[in-house]
TORKE-810604 format. One record per residue (C-alpha): z, x, y; residue in one letter. Coordinates in steps of 0.1 Angstrom, whole numbers. Layout:
BEGIN
w Z; u X; v Y; aa A
...
! end
This chain:
BEGIN
w 16; u -122; v 43; aa X
w 11; u -116; v 80; aa X
w -4; u -82; v 92; aa X
w 30; u -74; v 108; aa X
w 49; u -81; v 76; aa X
w 24; u -60; v 57; aa X
w 29; u -31; v 81; aa X
w 67; u -35; v 78; aa X
w 64; u -33; v 40; aa X
w 43; u -1; v 44; aa X
w 68; u 13; v 69; aa X
w 96; u 7; v 43; aa X
w 75; u 25; v 17; aa X
w 69; u 54; v 42; aa X
w 107; u 56; v 46; aa X
w 110; u 62; v 8; aa X
w 83; u 88; v 9; aa X
w 100; u 105; v 38; aa X
w 133; u 106; v 18; aa X
w 115; u 123; v -11; aa X
w 98; u 148; v 13; aa X
w 133; u 157; v 26; aa X
w 153; u 155; v -6; aa X
w 130; u 178; v -28; aa X
w 132; u 209; v -5; aa X
w 169; u 202; v 3; aa X
w 177; u 202; v -34; aa X
w 156; u 233; v -40; aa X
w 173; u 251; v -12; aa X
w 209; u 240; v -17; aa X
w 211; u 230; v -54; aa X
w 223; u 197; v -68; aa X
w 259; u 210; v -68; aa X
w 259; u 204; v -31; aa X
w 234; u 176; v -26; aa X
w 249; u 155; v -54; aa X
w 285; u 162; v -44; aa X
w 307; u 138; v -24; aa X
w 299; u 160; v 6; aa X
w 335; u 164; v 16; aa X
w 337; u 187; v 47; aa X
w 362; u 210; v 31; aa X
w 339; u 215; v 2; aa X
w 307; u 220; v 21; aa X
w 319; u 239; v 52; aa X
w 293; u 223; v 74; aa X
w 268; u 194; v 71; aa X
w 239; u 198; v 47; aa X
w 214; u 196; v 76; aa X
w 229; u 228; v 90; aa X
w 225; u 247; v 57; aa X
w 188; u 242; v 51; aa X
w 158; u 259; v 65; aa X
w 145; u 250; v 99; aa X
w 116; u 230; v 84; aa X
w 137; u 211; v 59; aa X
w 161; u 204; v 88; aa X
w 132; u 189; v 107; aa X
w 125; u 166; v 77; aa X
w 161; u 155; v 78; aa X
w 158; u 147; v 115; aa X
w 124; u 130; v 111; aa X
w 139; u 107; v 84; aa X
w 169; u 99; v 106; aa X
w 145; u 91; v 135; aa X
w 125; u 68; v 113; aa X
w 157; u 49; v 104; aa X
w 163; u 44; v 141; aa X
w 128; u 34; v 149; aa X
w 125; u 11; v 119; aa X
w 154; u -10; v 131; aa X
w 136; u -19; v 164; aa X
w 103; u -24; v 146; aa X
w 119; u -47; v 120; aa X
w 134; u -67; v 149; aa X
w 99; u -70; v 165; aa X
w 83; u -81; v 132; aa X
w 111; u -107; v 125; aa X
w 108; u -121; v 160; aa X
w 70; u -122; v 159; aa X
w 70; u -138; v 124; aa X
w 98; u -164; v 129; aa X
w 85; u -174; v 163; aa X
w 50; u -177; v 149; aa X
w 37; u -154; v 177; aa X
w 15; u -132; v 156; aa X
w -18; u -123; v 173; aa X
w -44; u -97; v 170; aa X
w -25; u -78; v 196; aa X
w 8; u -78; v 177; aa X
w -11; u -68; v 146; aa X
w -27; u -39; v 164; aa X
w 7; u -28; v 178; aa X
w 22; u -29; v 143; aa X
w -6; u -7; v 129; aa X
w -2; u 17; v 159; aa X
w 35; u 19; v 151; aa X
w 28; u 28; v 115; aa X
w 1; u 53; v 124; aa X
w 25; u 70; v 148; aa X
w 52; u 72; v 122; aa X
w 28; u 88; v 97; aa X
w 17; u 113; v 123; aa X
w 53; u 120; v 134; aa X
w 63; u 136; v 101; aa X
w 39; u 166; v 102; aa X
w 42; u 168; v 140; aa X
w 80; u 173; v 136; aa X
w 77; u 195; v 105; aa X
w 54; u 219; v 121; aa X
w 72; u 218; v 155; aa X
w 42; u 204; v 174; aa X
w 57; u 201; v 209; aa X
w 51; u 181; v 230; aa X
w 29; u 162; v 206; aa X
w 58; u 150; v 185; aa X
w 73; u 133; v 215; aa X
w 40; u 118; v 225; aa X
w 35; u 104; v 190; aa X
w 71; u 90; v 190; aa X
w 64; u 74; v 224; aa X
w 32; u 56; v 210; aa X
w 53; u 41; v 182; aa X
w 81; u 31; v 205; aa X
w 57; u 16; v 230; aa X
w 39; u -4; v 203; aa X
w 73; u -18; v 192; aa X
w 83; u -28; v 227; aa X
w 49; u -44; v 234; aa X
w 54; u -65; v 202; aa X
w 87; u -77; v 215; aa X
w 73; u -85; v 249; aa X
w 43; u -103; v 235; aa X
w 67; u -126; v 216; aa X
w 82; u -137; v 249; aa X
w 48; u -147; v 263; aa X
! end
């Protein structure tokens, strides 16, 4: 397996970990009656993310953000892999992406501003550099 595919696999596992990090406190705060329900608006009154504590809400948003980032990163890995453009540089970018995503979780949870945005930018830049390197 290429380094980029290894990192993509680890990023997928991180997504699972993030889900658990969000779901456990959400279930503890709201109860499974709400979290396991069909989440119909008339039943809940407002979205679950608006009913949890500030920090649990941050975990919701960090998870959503990783879904968004993972789409672009997956595109970068697929392009690098299928075009056989993997290099030490693309591997370094992939690891930078993963490192940034790992650091993003506590940075968001603890409200570390502006560091959270800087960490996000590192991961985004690494992904964009991977895509650009595939074109060269």
